[in-house]
N, C-alpha and C positions, 0 to 999 in steps of 0.2 A: 378518415385520412389514409392516404397511401402509406405503405411502409417506408421508413426512412432509410436512405442509403448510407452505409457505413463502409469506409475504406480502411483496411488494416495496413499499418505502416510498420515494417519490420517483421519478416516471417520467421521469428524465432520460437522458442519453447512456449512463452506466454501467449504468443499470437495464436497458437493452436487452441488455447483455452478460450480466447476471445472468439475465435471462429466457431467453435462448438457451442458456446453460449449464445452467440448472435443467431446462429442457424435455428435455434430452438425458440426464438422470439418472433411471433407473427408480425409484430409492429415494426420489425427491422428486416433489412436484407443487406447482404454484403455486396457492395458494388465492385470490389476488387481488392487486390493486394499489391503493395509496392515494397521492394527491398533494395538495398544498395548492391546486393549480389544477385545478378540476373539468374544464375543457376538455381540458387535456393528459392528465389521468388517463383520461378517456373515450377519447381517441385511442389511448393506449398499450394500454388494455384491449382495444380493438377490434383492434388490430394483432396482438396475441398471443392473442386469444381468451380473455380473462380476465374475472373479476368485478371491477368497480370499486367499492371500498369508499367509502362516503360520508363517513367520518370515521376518525380514528386510533382513537378509542374503539371504533368498530365492529370494527376489526381486532383490537384487544386482547381483545374479548369473543367473538371468533369461535372456536368449538370445533374447527373444522377447520384452524386455524392453529397450528402447533407452533413455528415459527421466524419471526422478523421480520428481514428483510434491509433495512438502512437505506442508502439511496443519496441521502440529502439533502446539502446543503452542510455542510461539516465542523463549523461552529459549532453545528449542531443535533443532532449525533450523540448526545452524552451525554444531553441533555434527553429525546429520544425513547427512548433506550436505557433510562433509568431507569424510565420508564413501562412498558416491556416487561418489565423485571424484576419489577415489582410484579404484573403480570398473569400471571406464570409462563411467559413465552415465552423460548425460547432466542433468541440474538441473533447476527446477522452484521452487522458494520460495515465499510463501505468505508473505505479509508485516507483521510486519517489518522484516528486514533481520535476526535479532537476538535481544538480549537485551544487547549485548556487542560489542562496535565498534571494539576493537582489534580482537575479534574472527571473526567478519564480514570481516575485512581486510584479515585475514588469509585464509578465504574461497575464497575471490576474487583472491588472489595470487595462491591458489591451482588450481583454474579453469583456470587461465591464463597459468600457467605452463603446465597443462595437455592439453591445446588447446581444451577445452570443453566449451560448452555454459552454462552460468549462467544468469538467468533472474529473476527479482524480480517483483512481481505483484503489479502494481499501475495502475489499470484498468481505473481510471478516467482520465488519460492522453489521453485515446483513444476515448473519447466522441467527437462528432462533434463540440460541443461548445468549449471544451478545445483546440482542434486542431485549431479552428478558432482564438481564442484569442492568442495562442502561435505564430501562423503564423504572425498575425498582429504586435505583440510585436517584433518579430524577424525582421520584415520589418521596424521597427522604427516609427509606426504610432503615438505613444504617445510622441515621442521625448525622451528626458532624463527622465528616471523613477525617481520619487522622493518619492513615498509612496506606500507601499503594505501591505494590512491587510487581515487576515484570521480569521473568526469567526465560531466556531462549537459549538453551544449551543443546545445540545441534552439532552435527558433523557433516562436513563436505570433504570429499576425497581430493587428492591432488589432481586427478583426472577432470574433476568438475571445473577447477580453475584453469587447467590447461586447455579445456574444450573451447573457450572463447578468449581471444587475446585481450578483451576489454575487462574481463573479470579481475577483481583484486587490484585495479589501477586507480590512482587518484584522478587522472585526467578524464577518464570516461565513465567509470563507475562511481567515482567520488568517495570511495571508502570500501569497506568490506562487510563483515558480519552485521554491523549495526545498520548500515544504510540499505542493505539488501535483504537479509533474512529477518533481522529483529524488528525492522521498522513497522511491520504489521502489528506486532504486539505492543510496540511503543505507541502506535496510534490508538489502539484500544485503551491502553492505560490512561493516556492523557484525556481521551474522550470520556471515559468513566469518571475520572477524577476532576475534570473541569479545567484542564489546562495547566501548563508548567511555567513557573516563574524563573527558576534558575537550575543549573546543573553544575556538578563538579565531578569530572570523570578522568579515567585513565584507560589507555588502550595499549595493546601489545600485539605483535605478530608472533604467535606462540609456536606453531608447528608448520605452517604452510609457507612455501617460497613465493610470497606475493608482496607487493608494495604496501598494501593496506593492512588494517587490523583483522585478525581472526578471533580477537578477544577484546571485549570492552565492558567496563563497569562504570556506574555513575551513581552518586547520591543526588536525589531530586527534591526540589522544593516546589510544591504545587501552588497555584494561584490562591487557593483557599487556605493556605498555611500548612496543609498536611505535608508530610515527608514521604520519601520512598526510595526505592532502589531499582536500577535497570541493569541487567546482565545480559549480554548477547555474545554468542560465540559460535563458530563452526569448527572448533578444535576439540570438542569433547566427544569421546567415544564411550559407549556406542551411540550416544545421543539420547535425549530425553524429550518428552512432550513439553511444549511451551506452557508456561503457567503464569497466571495473573492472580494476585492476592489483594483484596480490598478489605480494609478494616475501618470500622467506624465506632462511634460511641455505643451503638446498639447491636454490634455483632460483626460477623465476617462472612465474606463470599470469596470462593476460589473457583477459578476456571483452569482446567488442565486439558491440553490437547483440543481446545476449542469447545469444551463442554463444561457445564456447571457441575463441579464435583464436591463442593461443600457449600452449605447455606445454613449457617448458625446465626440466626437473626431473631431478636426478641419479637414475640408475637407471630412468628411464622412457623409453619410445619415444613421441615426440610424436604420431605418427600413431595411436596407440591411444586418444588422448584428445581430439584436435581434432575440431571439427564440420566436415563437408565441404560442407554445404549453406548457402548464403548467405541465411539468413532473419533476421528481427528481430522485435521486439515491434510494430513499426509505423513509419510514416513519422515523421521527426523534426519535421515542420512541421504535423502533423495529430494531433488527439486520438483518432483511431480506435483501438479496442481489440479484439483478438481474444478470442474466448470460450474458446479451448483451455485456457489456464492457469487461468482462472476455474473451468472445469469440473473440472479436477484438484483444485483446492482445495475446491470445493463438495462433491465426492465424499468428501473427507476429513472435512469438517465434518458432513455427513449421517451418515457412519459413526460419528463420535465421539459424536453425540447418541444414536444407536441403541445403541452399545456402552457408554455411560456413562463415556467417557474424555475426556481433553483433546484438542482439535484440535491440529494441528501448529503453528498460529499462534494462541496464546491472547492474552488481553488483556495479560498480562505481557510477551509478545513484541511485540505490536503497539505498545505505548507507547514502546518503545526508540527508534525512529526519530523519533517526535514529540519526545521529550526532546532529541535531537541537534539537530533543526531549530530548535526554540524556543530552545535554548542558543546557536545561531549568531545568531539574532535579538537575543537579550539581549546577547551579546558585542559585536555591531555597535553597538547603542545605547549601551552603557556603556564601550566601549573597553577591555575587559579579558577575560582568559581566564575561562571559566565551567567550574566543576567540576560534573559531572552527578551527581545523587543519585537 
């Protein structure tokens, strides 16, 4: 089959990661880029040697575009996605799916009804370490899971928030540290633990001059009855590697900075499972993103479209972390535990 054409929508920072990843995949080719700012669109197109579309309508009418990859601010995801569904385009959405669960569900329904592919980017599921942990948990190596915790204690500068008017706003970003930075680790935690039943959270704006939170914590009840904690912040200096701790009846597994750093499990030799190289997803005080894991997920998405199957991270999967984060916000506002539905 010929390579699938992918149009990138929104020529921002994460779009560069998409472009680099897609250009390394033989089964895909970038059909062009569109952004709401013509100048930044032209600059991005020139950098990557791409066609610059003049409008979103031009993208949707383009016969060489099979897939639309949306890298816009979160509050625009569903609005642009629904137009893509009507146009018969497969869809890749950067995290989070949107800032509204009901809108995200509407998008899922539209894509199921149209028999088109909808994929949500949670590239950290595709690391060798995460795959190793997930396979072990699914095989029951820890026995009954009893506790699962996620800690994302990062730092972002005032300049980071000032660099884009939509950052740290409720209307367009839909939140702060939890919905933007911590959501990747929240996704991994709920994926490992088998889903979340309820959350009870508190959020604060600790040091940044933004509308939304730069600090959030929550007690979590998982679907299997296990308990846990989520902490997410961009206000901690100097910033620390993100960490996930999973505890079961037969032992414990810890991931730090995206790597397996502890494997104390009955019947297992730790050295068979630990990562020896000290790598991470990136610096804790920088928004820089490697394209390695994006490429792995993009390869799965392209293959899913070609084979007519679901990608590994569907809309139904992608909405789960959004529900958790928005549940924490609701819990903080109302001062009560929120049952997720």
